[in-house]
C-alpha positions in Angstrom: -6.4 -19.0 -0.7 -4.8 -15.6 -0.6 -6.6 -12.7 0.9 -5.5 -9.1 1.4 -7.8 -7.0 3.5 -7.3 -3.2 3.6 -8.7 -0.9 6.2 -8.2 2.6 7.5 -9.6 4.7 4.7 -11.9 7.6 5.2 -12.3 11.3 5.2 -9.2 13.3 6.2 -8.6 17.1 6.4 -5.8 18.6 4.3 -2.6 18.4 6.3 -3.9 15.5 8.3 -2.7 12.0 8.7 -4.1 8.5 8.2 -2.7 5.0 8.5 -3.8 2.2 6.1 -3.5 -1.4 7.0 -3.3 -4.5 4.8 -3.8 -7.8 6.7 -2.7 -10.8 4.7 -3.7 -14.4 4.9 -2.6 -17.3 2.7 0.9 -15.7 2.1 3.7 -14.6 4.4 4.3 -11.0 3.7 8.0 -11.1 4.7 8.8 -13.1 1.5 6.7 -11.0 -0.9 7.3 -7.6 -2.3 4.4 -5.6 -0.8 3.1 -2.4 -2.3 0.4 0.2 -2.1 -1.2 1.5 -5.3 -3.9 4.2 -5.8 -6.4 5.1 -8.5 -8.3 8.4 -8.7 -11.3 8.9 -10.9 -10.3 9.3 -14.6 -6.7 8.3 -13.8 -4.7 5.2 -14.2 -3.6 3.1 -11.3 -0.2 4.2 -10.0 2.2 2.7 -7.5 2.6 4.8 -4.3 5.1 2.8 -2.2 6.8 -0.6 -2.1 8.7 -2.6 0.5 10.9 -5.5 -0.7 11.4 -8.9 0.9 14.7 -10.1 2.5 17.2 -8.4 4.7 17.1 -4.7 4.8 13.5 -4.3 3.8 14.3 -1.5 1.3 11.5 0.8 0.2 10.6 2.9 -2.8 8.1 5.8 -3.1 6.5 7.7 -5.8 7.9 11.2 -6.2 4.5 12.7 -5.3 4.5 11.1 -1.8 8.2 11.1 -0.8 8.7 12.6 2.6 5.0 12.3 3.4 4.2 8.6 3.2 5.9 5.6 4.9 5.4 2.0 4.1 6.2 -0.6 6.8 5.7 -4.3 7.6 4.9 -6.1 10.8 5.9 -9.7 10.2 4.5 -10.9 13.5 1.1 -9.6 12.5 1.5 -10.4 8.8 0.4 -6.9 8.0 1.6 -4.1 5.9 0.9 -0.4 6.7 1.0 2.9 4.9 1.4 5.9 7.1 0.2 9.0 5.3 1.1 12.4 6.7 0.6 16.0 5.4 -2.2 14.8 3.2 -3.3 16.8 0.2 -6.5 16.9 -1.8 -4.7 15.3 -4.7 -4.0 12.2 -2.6 -7.7 11.4 -2.8 -8.0 8.0 -4.4 -8.9 4.4 -3.9 -5.9 2.7 -2.3 -5.0 -0.9 -3.0 -2.7 -3.4 -1.3 -0.6 -5.6 -3.6 1.7 -8.6 -3.1 4.1 -9.9 -5.7 6.6 -12.8 -5.9 8.5 -14.2 -8.9 9.7 -17.8 -8.5 11.0 -17.7 -12.1 11.0 -15.0 -14.8 8.0 -16.7 -16.4 6.1 -17.6 -13.2 5.0 -14.7 -11.0 2.3 -14.3 -8.4 0.3 -11.1 -8.1 -2.4 -10.5 -5.5 -4.6 -7.6 -4.8 -6.8 -6.4 -2.0 -10.3 -4.9 -2.4 -9.3 -1.3 -1.9 -10.1 1.4 0.6 -11.2 4.9 -0.2 -9.2 7.9 1.1 -10.8 11.3 0.7 -8.8 14.5 1.6 -11.1 17.5 1.9 -11.9 20.3 4.3 
């Protein structure tokens, strides 16, 4: 079975840094599109960052986190990371790890972790 286990959340001061980890089992992260999403109270879930499979490992970021967050993948450890720098109070949210793969246009796989809370406050 597939399992995504997030860790690294907690309380951070504004301007501080935090690294989230997503340890995967049951899938090989190098062949999945991996992403980080977040959801704040009263808000809809939004994608924060994605890293795509294949050569190049291209990445995308939400405008709100560009230049501050970095998504990366360690294939040897089968783990995806989200490095968060220059954190702001508005970054406070529950952060979720996601894995996606489409074998056909009508057959897709979509897996989620349990979430980890990040609170940015002084």
